[in-house]
RODREN-620405 format. One record per residue (C-alpha): x, y, z; residue in three letters. Coordinates in steps of 0.05 Angstrom, whole numbers, plus 5000, padded with zeros to 4 digits. Layout:
! residues N
- X Y Z ALA;
...
! end
This chain:
! residues 125
- 7002 1191 5077 MET;
- 7026 1181 5150 GLU;
- 7042 1252 5191 LYS;
- 7113 1258 5214 PRO;
- 7139 1235 5279 LYS;
- 7148 1293 5330 HIS;
- 7204 1288 5388 ASN;
- 7184 1321 5458 ILE;
- 7236 1324 5504 LEU;
- 7205 1333 5574 VAL;
- 7259 1360 5630 VAL;
- 7224 1362 5701 ASP;
- 7259 1330 5764 ASP;
- 7193 1318 5790 GLU;
- 7176 1239 5770 GLU;
- 7093 1245 5778 ASN;
- 7103 1303 5727 VAL;
- 7145 1267 5683 ARG;
- 7101 1209 5678 GLN;
- 7039 1260 5674 LEU;
- 7067 1295 5618 LEU;
- 7085 1227 5584 LEU;
- 7015 1198 5594 ASP;
- 6984 1264 5564 VAL;
- 7027 1275 5505 LEU;
- 7051 1205 5484 ALA;
- 7014 1178 5419 ASN;
- 7023 1149 5355 GLU;
- 7052 1208 5320 ASN;
- 7088 1235 5378 ARG;
- 7148 1204 5421 ALA;
- 7167 1225 5488 VAL;
- 7230 1227 5524 LEU;
- 7234 1244 5594 CYS;
- 7296 1263 5638 VAL;
- 7306 1306 5707 ALA;
- 7362 1346 5701 THR;
- 7400 1408 5651 VAL;
- 7454 1368 5647 ALA;
- 7411 1297 5625 GLU;
- 7372 1347 5574 ALA;
- 7445 1365 5542 ARG;
- 7454 1292 5535 GLN;
- 7399 1278 5504 ALA;
- 7386 1337 5452 LEU;
- 7457 1310 5432 ASP;
- 7431 1240 5421 GLN;
- 7362 1256 5395 ASN;
- 7326 1301 5339 LYS;
- 7286 1331 5385 ILE;
- 7230 1380 5357 ASP;
- 7202 1406 5426 LEU;
- 7227 1408 5497 MET;
- 7182 1419 5564 ILE;
- 7229 1456 5603 LEU;
- 7212 1465 5679 ASP;
- 7250 1530 5706 ARG;
- 7277 1505 5777 MET;
- 7326 1442 5763 LEU;
- 7371 1418 5814 PRO;
- 7433 1430 5769 ASP;
- 7408 1496 5738 GLY;
- 7354 1544 5722 ASP;
- 7311 1529 5663 GLY;
- 7307 1591 5641 LEU;
- 7391 1598 5641 ASP;
- 7380 1533 5592 PHE;
- 7332 1560 5546 CYS;
- 7377 1626 5534 THR;
- 7429 1567 5524 GLU;
- 7399 1536 5468 LEU;
- 7378 1598 5432 ARG;
- 7443 1620 5417 ASN;
- 7473 1541 5402 SER;
- 7473 1537 5328 PRO;
- 7457 1464 5337 ARG;
- 7396 1467 5382 HIS;
- 7367 1541 5372 SER;
- 7308 1509 5328 GLU;
- 7281 1466 5382 VAL;
- 7215 1490 5405 LEU;
- 7219 1509 5480 ILE;
- 7157 1510 5525 LEU;
- 7172 1524 5598 ILE;
- 7126 1491 5645 PHE;
- 7132 1523 5715 SER;
- 7101 1536 5785 GLY;
- 7123 1599 5773 ARG;
- 7065 1637 5745 THR;
- 7071 1708 5759 GLU;
- 7067 1750 5692 ASP;
- 7142 1777 5702 THR;
- 7164 1701 5694 ASP;
- 7122 1690 5634 ARG;
- 7154 1754 5605 LEU;
- 7222 1734 5632 MET;
- 7216 1666 5597 ALA;
- 7194 1700 5534 ILE;
- 7256 1749 5534 ASN;
- 7300 1686 5540 CYS;
- 7263 1656 5472 GLY;
- 7213 1608 5506 ALA;
- 7159 1598 5449 ASP;
- 7109 1585 5507 ALA;
- 7099 1592 5578 TYR;
- 7047 1549 5616 ILE;
- 7040 1551 5689 GLY;
- 7032 1487 5741 LYS;
- 6998 1450 5759 PRO;
- 6966 1468 5687 GLY;
- 6914 1435 5653 ASN;
- 6930 1387 5608 MET;
- 6875 1399 5558 ALA;
- 6915 1464 5548 ALA;
- 6979 1429 5545 MET;
- 6963 1386 5496 GLU;
- 6930 1436 5458 GLU;
- 6989 1483 5467 ARG;
- 7040 1430 5443 VAL;
- 7000 1413 5386 THR;
- 6993 1481 5361 GLU;
- 7081 1491 5369 LEU;
- 7088 1422 5326 LEU;
- 7043 1454 5272 ALA;
- 7086 1511 5268 LYS;
! end
């Protein structure tokens, strides 16, 4: 029996980060969509069934934590798993992300093997 396909949305303003995550995470059981802004993420969420979003903290049109809180308060998108992927790596940053409703937090630049493992764990829920 074929496993279900998961849809992952990567929201990061750095092209090289988006490409790296696309290369690492896309496989036969995952489709990865990449965008650079909160506005583009909102549009992608409205047009696609997204299972997991990898979200940067610092985006050109908003703070990833504010967007995370917005999604947690949205009846339509509250079930989307959210992994914050940020250059801000202090314990207080991680705590703030969890308090905003994030399911996981990985600091940049991050270990891509650890990213793959965490994404697999989250999608297995």
